[in-house]
N, C-alpha and C positions, 0 to 999 in steps of 0.2 A: 797441296790442299790447304795447309796453314796459311800460305800467302794469299790464296784465293779467299779464304774465310776473312782474313784481315781486310782485304780490299773491299769485299762485299759489306762488311760491317762499317768501314769507313765511308763508303758510298751511301749507305743507308743513313748514317748519322748526319752526313752533310745534307742529304735530301730532306731530312726531317728538321734541319736547322739546329740540331743539338751542338754541332761544332761548325766552324767555317773551314774552307779548304786550306787555309794557311796555318791552322792550329797545329802545334807540335804534338804528334801522337807517337808513342813508343811502341813499335811493333813487337819487340821482345817481351815487354810486360803484358801487352794485350793478349787476351785469349779467353777460352771457355772457363767460366767459373760457375759451377752449379748448373742452373737452367738458363744462364745468360752468357752472352759473349760480351766481355767488358773491355772498353778502350781506356787506356791510361795515357797521361801526358808524360813528358820526359822527366818529370819530377816524381813520378810514381803515384800521382793523384788520379783517381778515377774520373773520367770525363762523362761517360754514359754507359748504360747497360742496354743490350739488345737481346730480346728473347731468342732462344735457339731456333724455335719454329720459324720465325721470320727470316733469320739468316739462312736456314736450310732451304727455304723456299727461294730466296734470292740465288743461292748456289745452284739449285736444281734448274732455275730459269736459265742459268749460264751453262748448263750441261753437266754439272757435277752432281753425282749421286751422293746423298748423305749416307753415312755409315749406318748399317742396320743396328737397331737397339738391342742390347743384351736382354735376356729374359728378366733380369733384376730391374733394369731401367724401364722395361715395358710394364712390369708389375707396379713399379713406383708411380709411373705416369697414370696408369689405370686407376690406382687407389686415390691419387690426388683428384682425378676427374670425378670419380664416384663420390668422394667427400663433397666436392663442390656441387654435385647434382643431387645430393641427399640420399644416394643409394647406400644400402648396408654394406659394410666392409667385412669380409671373412676374418675370423679371429683364429689365431693359431695357439694351440695349447703349449705352454712353456715346457721346454725339455726337462728342466730340473723337477718340476711338479710331476710330470709323467714318470720320471725315474723314481721319485720317492714313492708314488702310489704303487708302482709295480713292486718295489722292494717290500713295502708294507704288506701288500697283498700276497706276495710269495712267502714272506715270513709267517704271516698269520695262517693262511691256508693256500694250498696250491691252486684249487679250483677258482676262488675269487681272484687270485693273482693272474691266472690265465684269462679270466673274464675281463679284468682291468686291462691286461695287455691287448686283448682284442679290441676293447673300447678305445684305448689310446691309438691303436693302429687305424681304427675306423675314423676317429676324429682327424688324424693326420691326412687320410685320404679325402675326407669330406672337405677339409680346408683346400687341398689341391684342386678338387672339382669346382668348388665355389670360386677360387681364384681364376681358374681357366674360363669359367662362365663370365666373370667380371671383365676379364681382358677381352673376351669375345664381344661382350656388350659394348665395351669402349671402342673396339675396332669397328663394329657394325655402325656405331654412331659417327664414324669418320675420324676417330682419334682427335676429338675436340680438346682445346685447352681447358684447364680447370676454370670453373666459374662462369662459363659462357654457355647458355642454353641455345640450342640451334633454333632457328626460325623454321619450325616444322611446315608451316603453310608455304613458305618460300620454297622449301625442298619439294613439296608436292605440286607447286605451281597451280594452285586452285583457281581456276577460271570457269565457273559453272556455265556461263552462257556460251562458251566456245567448245565445251567438252563433247566429243562424240561418245557413243556408247562404249567403244573399245577403250578410249582414254579414261573414261569414267571408271570402267571395270578395273583397269590397271591401277588407277589412283586409290580405289577402294581396297584392292589387294595390298598395296604398299602401306596404306594406313592401318589395315588390320595387322600386318606383319609388325609394324612399329608398336602397336598396342600389345601384341603377344610378347615382344621383347622388352616390355615395360619401359619403352622410351617415351611414351606419352601416357597420361592418365585417362581414365574412363571418360571424364568430362571433356577433355580435349578431343578424344576420339569421337564422341557424339557430336560435338560442335563442328569438327572438321568434316565429318561424314555428311552433316546437313549442308555444309557449303558446297561439297562436291556434288551432291544430288540437287543442289539449287533450291533447297527448301527454306 
């Protein structure tokens, strides 16, 4: 798989004109670094960086399946995407602060300590629920890369003059679903609804 990733990266870099076919590229030094696949020359100097998403797509086109992301990687990508889209990021209560609050509560009074313990437990569960919702929203949006808003109109293929009633109904349902998932604002919803209805 490493050889195939290197070949795909090399092919992409040559196609893009970032390197030419006779450039000295060191396969042993080249590899995944963070969110990019980096190609190095024989002197250890970086030649170009290729986003993992592009490389994964090229490998999938050749029949190779990309490795599934771990939960941590999935969460990191979802958080990066949410930041770029302006969505709120769930915050996790610090473990040290929670521990100190529980100790203070238990030393002062048992009942407040138990209440604080329940509150800390609830906050931890709330974070997990919020994070699962954020990941689901990112997956529903098609796992887009950070910083790129999808062209919602292109997704819905709004062509009011050619819409039959069934097509129009389906597009309106899709549009409402996107609004309910907070993928589009109320203004975008109203504007696109008008286009679908041909108003």
